[in-house]
All heavy atoms as an XYZ file, in Angstrom:
503
protein
N       4.262      0.923    -13.390
C       3.170      1.341    -12.531
C       3.694      1.368    -11.102
O       4.474      0.517    -10.701
C       2.006      0.360    -12.667
C       0.833      0.598    -11.778
S      -0.426      1.757    -12.327
C      -0.733      1.318    -13.985
N       3.263      2.342    -10.337
C       3.660      2.464     -8.946
C       2.532      1.947     -8.062
O       1.397      2.382     -8.186
C       3.965      3.927     -8.608
C       4.375      4.127     -7.163
C       4.956      5.479     -6.942
N       6.275      5.642     -7.517
C       7.414      5.110     -7.012
N       7.335      4.365     -5.919
N       8.550      5.305     -7.591
N       2.851      1.012     -7.173
C       1.900      0.377     -6.280
C       2.136      0.831     -4.843
O       3.275      0.918     -4.393
C       2.080     -1.169     -6.267
C       1.512     -1.849     -7.491
C       2.181     -1.797     -8.690
C       0.342     -2.560     -7.396
C       1.665     -2.450     -9.809
C      -0.171     -3.243     -8.501
C       0.485     -3.161     -9.718
N       1.057      1.089     -4.130
C       1.092      1.320     -2.697
C       0.439      0.101     -2.048
O      -0.718     -0.218     -2.348
C       0.336      2.592     -2.294
C       0.167      2.828     -0.802
C       1.522      2.963     -0.109
C      -0.688      4.064     -0.543
N       1.197     -0.604     -1.212
C       0.672     -1.799     -0.552
C       0.520     -1.487      0.917
O       1.490     -1.254      1.637
C       1.624     -2.992     -0.737
C       1.132     -4.206      0.045
C       1.802     -3.322     -2.216
N      -0.730     -1.423      1.375
C      -1.054     -1.227      2.802
C      -1.256     -2.600      3.398
O      -2.272     -3.248      3.185
C      -2.315     -0.378      2.973
C      -2.864     -0.251      4.389
C      -1.829      0.350      5.337
C      -4.124      0.573      4.403
N      -0.244     -3.088      4.109
C      -0.275     -4.462      4.631
C       0.592     -4.528      5.888
O       1.777     -4.167      5.854
C       0.266     -5.422      3.565
C       0.370     -6.874      3.999
C      -0.951     -7.430      4.500
O      -1.850     -7.635      3.698
O      -1.040     -7.705      5.721
N       0.016     -4.989      6.995
C       0.763     -5.078      8.232
C       1.502     -6.421      8.365
O       2.353     -6.563      9.220
C      -0.130     -4.853      9.453
C      -1.251     -5.848      9.558
O      -1.588     -6.527      8.562
O      -1.833     -5.958     10.649
N       1.223     -7.379      7.506
C       1.907     -8.653      7.495
C       3.140     -8.513      6.587
O       3.011     -8.474      5.360
C       0.975     -9.738      6.975
C       1.595    -11.125      6.937
O       2.837    -11.246      6.795
O       0.828    -12.098      7.035
N       4.296     -8.412      7.188
C       5.546     -8.164      6.430
C       5.773     -9.228      5.369
O       6.180     -8.920      4.243
C       6.740     -8.119      7.394
O       6.493     -7.111      8.369
C       8.030     -7.808      6.661
N       5.524    -10.473      5.709
C       5.743    -11.569      4.740
C       4.850    -11.395      3.511
O       5.293    -11.566      2.382
C       5.476    -12.902      5.442
C       5.803    -14.083      4.601
C       5.639    -15.349      5.426
N       5.735    -16.495      4.550
C       5.520    -17.711      4.924
N       5.208    -17.965      6.179
N       5.613    -18.698      4.087
N       3.594    -11.067      3.716
C       2.659    -10.842      2.606
C       3.104     -9.660      1.750
O       3.124     -9.732      0.533
C       1.241    -10.635      3.118
C       0.218    -10.316      2.056
S      -0.097    -11.661      0.935
C      -1.130    -12.668      1.974
N       3.442     -8.568      2.409
C       3.865     -7.362      1.715
C       5.110     -7.611      0.871
O       5.179     -7.212     -0.297
C       4.100     -6.226      2.689
N       6.088     -8.288      1.449
C       7.336     -8.595      0.726
C       7.075     -9.561     -0.421
O       7.712     -9.485     -1.459
C       8.380     -9.153      1.673
C       8.847     -8.161      2.714
C       9.666     -7.056      2.122
N      10.051     -6.106      3.175
C      10.284     -4.852      2.968
N      10.198     -4.337      1.760
N      10.625     -4.068      3.957
N       6.128    -10.468     -0.228
C       5.747    -11.383     -1.308
C       5.175    -10.649     -2.507
O       5.505    -10.920     -3.666
N       4.265     -9.702     -2.230
C       3.708     -8.890     -3.303
C       4.806     -8.086     -4.008
O       4.864     -8.004     -5.239
C       2.643     -7.944     -2.762
C       1.308     -8.582     -2.374
C       0.472     -7.603     -1.576
C       0.564     -9.022     -3.626
N       5.687     -7.523     -3.214
C       6.807     -6.736     -3.759
C       7.687     -7.641     -4.639
O       8.086     -7.228     -5.746
C       7.617     -6.137     -2.601
C       8.690     -5.189     -3.059
C       9.395     -4.561     -1.867
O       9.577     -5.190     -0.824
N       9.766     -3.308     -2.004
N       7.972     -8.837     -4.176
C       8.830     -9.756     -4.928
C       8.182    -10.195     -6.236
O       8.863    -10.456     -7.230
C       9.147    -10.990     -4.076
N       6.856    -10.248     -6.268
C       6.141    -10.624     -7.492
C       6.046     -9.464     -8.471
O       6.096     -9.655     -9.681
C       4.724    -11.113     -7.171
C       4.714    -12.481     -6.500
O       5.725    -13.210     -6.610
O       3.691    -12.813     -5.896
N       5.868     -8.250     -7.955
C       5.588     -7.093     -8.811
C       6.855     -6.432     -9.363
O       6.851     -5.971    -10.522
C       4.749     -6.069     -8.072
C       3.320     -6.513     -7.759
C       2.675     -5.576     -6.758
C       2.500     -6.598     -9.022
N       7.902     -6.324     -8.567
C       9.067     -5.599     -9.010
C       9.768     -6.230    -10.223
O      10.187     -5.496    -11.115
C      10.057     -5.400     -7.842
C       9.541     -4.309     -6.903
C      10.482     -4.012     -5.748
O      11.380     -4.815     -5.484
O      10.291     -2.936     -5.148
N       9.863     -7.552    -10.334
C      10.478     -8.116    -11.537
C       9.684     -7.819    -12.817
O      10.233     -7.887    -13.931
C      10.495     -9.632    -11.263
C      10.448     -9.758     -9.801
C       9.611     -8.592     -9.324
N       8.427     -7.458    -12.655
C       7.585     -7.077    -13.809
C       7.746     -5.603    -14.158
O       7.062     -5.098    -15.049
C       6.118     -7.394    -13.505
C       5.798     -8.867    -13.237
C       4.355     -9.048    -12.788
C       6.111     -9.723    -14.471
N       8.640     -4.906    -13.452
C       8.922     -3.515    -13.742
C       8.122     -2.513    -12.925
O       8.163     -1.317    -13.211
N       7.392     -2.981    -11.919
C       6.566     -2.090    -11.099
C       7.365     -1.611     -9.890
O       8.181     -2.343     -9.350
C       5.296     -2.788    -10.647
C       4.448     -3.291    -11.752
N       3.801     -2.449    -12.637
C       4.169     -4.540    -12.175
C       3.138     -3.167    -13.525
N       3.360     -4.448    -13.261
N       7.076     -0.396     -9.456
C       7.634      0.135     -8.220
C       6.645     -0.140     -7.104
O       5.438      0.048     -7.286
C       7.889      1.623     -8.336
N       7.120     -0.610     -5.959
C       6.241     -0.972     -4.848
C       6.689     -0.260     -3.569
O       7.856     -0.354     -3.167
C       6.242     -2.487     -4.627
C       5.379     -2.874     -3.443
C       5.831     -3.240     -5.889
N       5.755      0.446     -2.959
C       5.966      1.061     -1.639
C       5.097      0.324     -0.641
O       3.886      0.145     -0.884
C       5.608      2.551     -1.667
O       6.478      3.246     -2.504
N       5.692     -0.091      0.459
C       4.949     -0.831      1.475
C       4.675      0.074      2.651
O       5.566      0.777      3.151
C       5.753     -2.068      1.927
C       5.950     -3.030      0.735
C       5.065     -2.759      3.104
C       6.876     -4.169      1.030
N       3.432      0.062      3.113
C       3.020      0.830      4.264
C       2.376     -0.127      5.266
O       1.353     -0.727      4.968
C       2.016      1.906      3.862
N       2.992     -0.294      6.453
C       2.427     -1.213      7.432
C       1.252     -0.654      8.236
O       0.580     -1.386      8.938
C       3.610     -1.496      8.354
C       4.461     -0.266      8.252
C       4.265      0.244      6.842
N       1.028      0.681      8.120
C      -0.108      1.301      8.839
C      -0.781      2.302      7.920
O      -0.204      2.758      6.907
C       0.376      2.045     10.093
O       1.165      3.174      9.694
C       1.143      1.158     11.046
N      -1.987      2.675      8.299
C      -2.737      3.684      7.519
C      -1.994      4.998      7.543
O      -1.906      5.686      6.522
C      -4.163      3.833      8.096
C      -4.877      5.023      7.475
C      -4.959      2.546      7.863
N      -1.418      5.340      8.674
C      -0.706      6.626      8.789
C       0.488      6.662      7.835
O       0.741      7.694      7.190
C      -0.260      6.858     10.230
C      -1.398      7.100     11.200
C      -2.133      5.798     11.615
O      -1.568      4.710     11.500
O      -3.304      5.927     12.043
N       1.236      5.571      7.750
C       2.373      5.513      6.825
C       1.867      5.588      5.378
O       2.467      6.270      4.557
C       3.192      4.226      7.058
C       4.257      4.039      5.977
C       3.834      4.255      8.442
N       0.763      4.934      5.087
C       0.195      4.987      3.732
C      -0.245      6.401      3.353
O      -0.001      6.856      2.243
C      -0.991      4.034      3.622
N      -0.827      7.107      4.305
C      -1.227      8.487      4.055
C      -0.018      9.356      3.745
O      -0.023     10.174      2.833
C      -2.017      9.058      5.225
C      -3.434      8.497      5.312
C      -4.164      8.956      6.549
O      -3.588      9.189      7.583
N      -5.487      9.070      6.416
N       1.049      9.183      4.513
C       2.272      9.931      4.276
C       2.877      9.629      2.929
O       3.324     10.520      2.210
N       2.884      8.359      2.557
C       3.419      7.950      1.271
C       2.614      8.532      0.123
O       3.159      8.997     -0.867
C       3.458      6.423      1.154
N       1.300      8.568      0.305
C       0.406      9.071     -0.738
C       0.608     10.573     -0.928
O       0.460     11.086     -2.016
C      -1.038      8.736     -0.408
C      -2.012      8.890     -1.542
C      -2.495     10.321     -1.705
O      -2.580     11.075     -0.757
N      -2.776     10.689     -2.936
N       0.948     11.268      0.136
C       1.211     12.712      0.031
C       2.545     12.961     -0.692
O       2.681     13.994     -1.348
C       1.243     13.344      1.413
C      -0.105     13.414      2.065
C      -0.049     13.982      3.465
O       1.038     14.114      4.068
N      -1.188     14.312      4.019
N       3.474     12.036     -0.581
C       4.816     12.239     -1.145
C       4.919     11.742     -2.591
O       5.771     12.220     -3.343
C       5.851     11.505     -0.294
N       4.072     10.804     -2.998
C       4.176     10.181     -4.313
C       2.791      9.976     -4.928
O       1.801      9.972     -4.228
C       4.857      8.800     -4.199
C       6.246      8.835     -3.633
C       6.846      7.452     -3.586
O       6.918      6.799     -4.625
O       7.213      7.026     -2.486
N       2.769      9.761     -6.233
C       1.531      9.434     -6.942
C       1.562      7.934     -7.233
O       2.522      7.442     -7.834
C       1.395     10.246     -8.234
C       1.285     11.712     -7.894
C       0.172      9.787     -9.044
C       1.316     12.630     -9.101
N       0.496      7.237     -6.835
C       0.396      5.793     -7.048
C      -0.700      5.491     -8.064
O      -1.759      6.106     -8.041
C       0.080      5.078     -5.729
C       1.185      5.207     -4.727
C       1.185      6.203     -3.769
C       2.254      4.307     -4.737
C       2.202      6.330     -2.845
C       3.285      4.428     -3.827
C       3.269      5.443     -2.891
N      -0.446      4.528     -8.925
C      -1.438      4.105     -9.894
C      -2.378      3.081     -9.318
O      -3.530      2.949     -9.745
N      -1.868      2.306     -8.316
C      -2.666      1.209     -7.730
C      -2.419      1.184     -6.226
O      -1.285      1.360     -5.771
C      -2.256     -0.170     -8.327
C      -3.007     -1.305     -7.656
C      -2.476     -0.188     -9.815
N      -3.489      0.993     -5.469
C      -3.364      0.780     -4.036
C      -3.936     -0.592     -3.695
O      -5.039     -0.927     -4.122
C      -4.124      1.865     -3.261
N      -3.158     -1.379     -2.971
C      -3.606     -2.699     -2.488
C      -3.772     -2.572     -0.992
O      -2.816     -2.264     -0.280
C      -2.589     -3.805     -2.840
C      -2.397     -3.889     -4.376
C      -3.045     -5.154     -2.269
C      -1.294     -4.825     -4.810
N      -5.004     -2.789     -0.499
C      -5.314     -2.584      0.896
C      -5.558     -3.922      1.601
O      -6.274     -4.778      1.080
C      -6.551     -1.709      1.056
C      -6.516     -0.378      0.299
C      -7.833      0.353      0.447
C      -5.361      0.472      0.756
N      -5.005     -4.064      2.771
C      -5.169     -5.281      3.557
C      -6.592     -5.374      4.108
O      -7.109     -4.429      4.698
C      -4.177     -5.261      4.707
O      -4.458     -6.323      5.624
N      -7.203     -6.539      3.947
C      -8.534     -6.770      4.517
C      -8.489     -6.715      6.052
O      -9.451     -6.317      6.674
C      -9.075     -8.129      4.064
S      -9.505     -8.168      2.325
N      -7.366     -7.116      6.626
C      -7.237     -7.080      8.087
C      -7.196     -5.687      8.630
O      -7.420     -5.449      9.812
C      -5.983     -7.855      8.524
C      -6.123     -9.361      8.303
C      -4.861    -10.112      8.619
N      -4.107     -9.578      9.743
C      -2.928    -10.012     10.087
N      -2.362    -10.990      9.411
N      -2.299     -9.485     11.122
N      -6.869     -4.703      7.793
C      -6.793     -3.334      8.246
C      -8.022     -2.529      7.860
O      -8.027     -1.324      7.951
C      -5.544     -2.652      7.663
C      -4.210     -3.195      8.157
C      -3.059     -2.482      7.449
C      -4.075     -3.032      9.664
N      -9.083     -3.214      7.417
C     -10.292     -2.504      7.034
C     -11.037     -2.029      8.266
O     -11.915     -2.695      8.801
C     -11.194     -3.393      6.158
C     -10.677     -3.675      4.756
C     -11.642     -4.582      4.016
C     -10.491     -2.360      4.001
N     -10.634     -0.872      8.723
C     -11.249     -0.203      9.866
C     -11.649      1.172      9.386
O     -11.413      1.535      8.252
C     -10.249     -0.133     11.007
C      -9.762     -1.465     11.485
C      -8.600     -1.313     12.460
O      -8.156     -0.214     12.749
N      -8.117     -2.408     12.968
N     -12.229      1.938     10.262
C     -12.626      3.290      9.865
C     -11.481      4.099      9.273
O     -11.662      4.849      8.322
C     -13.209      4.044     11.069
C     -14.544      3.470     11.504
O     -15.169      2.769     10.709
O     -14.922      3.742     12.661
N     -10.277      3.933      9.823
C      -9.128      4.696      9.314
C      -8.818      4.298      7.866
O      -8.440      5.114      7.047
C      -7.923      4.461     10.196
N      -8.987      3.001      7.522
C      -8.717      2.555      6.163
C      -9.741      3.136      5.213
O      -9.395      3.571      4.113
C      -8.719      1.020      6.086
O      -7.747      0.523      7.008
C      -8.356      0.543      4.691
N     -10.996      3.165      5.610
C     -11.994      3.780      4.734
C     -11.665      5.248      4.518
O     -11.840      5.772      3.441
C     -13.387      3.631      5.341
C     -13.890      2.208      5.333
C     -14.201      1.526      6.479
C     -13.985      1.512      4.118
C     -14.648      0.231      6.458
C     -14.435      0.198      4.096
C     -14.753     -0.442      5.272
O     -15.193     -1.743      5.251
N     -11.165      5.917      5.564
C     -10.713      7.296      5.390
C      -9.579      7.367      4.402
O      -9.500      8.305      3.614
C     -10.295      7.879      6.727
O     -11.394      7.943      7.612
N      -8.690      6.396      4.422
C      -7.572      6.377      3.454
C      -8.122      6.247      2.037
O      -7.678      6.935      1.152
C      -6.597      5.243      3.764
C      -5.472      5.070      2.736
C      -4.544      6.295      2.758
C      -4.700      3.783      3.006
N      -9.094      5.367      1.875
C      -9.683      5.199      0.526
C     -10.305      6.496      0.062
O     -10.129      6.913     -1.091
C     -10.717      4.054      0.542
C     -11.475      3.999     -0.796
C     -10.057      2.723      0.801
N     -11.003      7.184      0.942
C     -11.561      8.484      0.597
C     -10.452      9.470      0.294
O     -10.582     10.312     -0.581
C     -12.428      9.038      1.738
C     -13.692      8.207      1.954
O     -14.106      7.515      0.993
O     -14.240      8.265      3.035
N      -9.370      9.396      1.029
C      -8.239     10.308      0.892
C      -7.554     10.138     -0.456
O      -7.132     11.092     -1.074
C      -7.279     10.026      2.052
C      -6.128     10.980      2.147
C      -6.308     12.248      2.674
C      -4.855     10.615      1.720
C      -5.223     13.140      2.783
C      -3.801     11.481      1.815
C      -4.005     12.732      2.342
O      -2.948     13.603      2.456
N      -7.425      8.883     -0.887
C      -6.777      8.588     -2.174
C      -7.660      9.078     -3.284
O      -7.284      9.694     -4.197
C      -6.468      7.079     -2.326
C      -5.420      6.637     -1.342
C      -6.055      6.737     -3.757
C      -5.170      5.174     -1.298
C-alpha cells in the first residue's frame, strides 16, 4: 500500500515511515499541503494520513482534492 503522510513534524513523519516501510508499505512524506498536492498529482495513494496541526482551510481543500 502507498501512504501519503502530510506532517510538518519531521520526527513524527519519519517515525510513521519507519513503522510502515518494514511492513512493505511505500511512504511519501509531505511537510506542507502544497507538497502533498504535488505528490498526489504525481502518484496514486491508497491511504492519506493528515496532521491535526495542519487542519486549516488548505488541508480541507486537500481532502476534497484527494
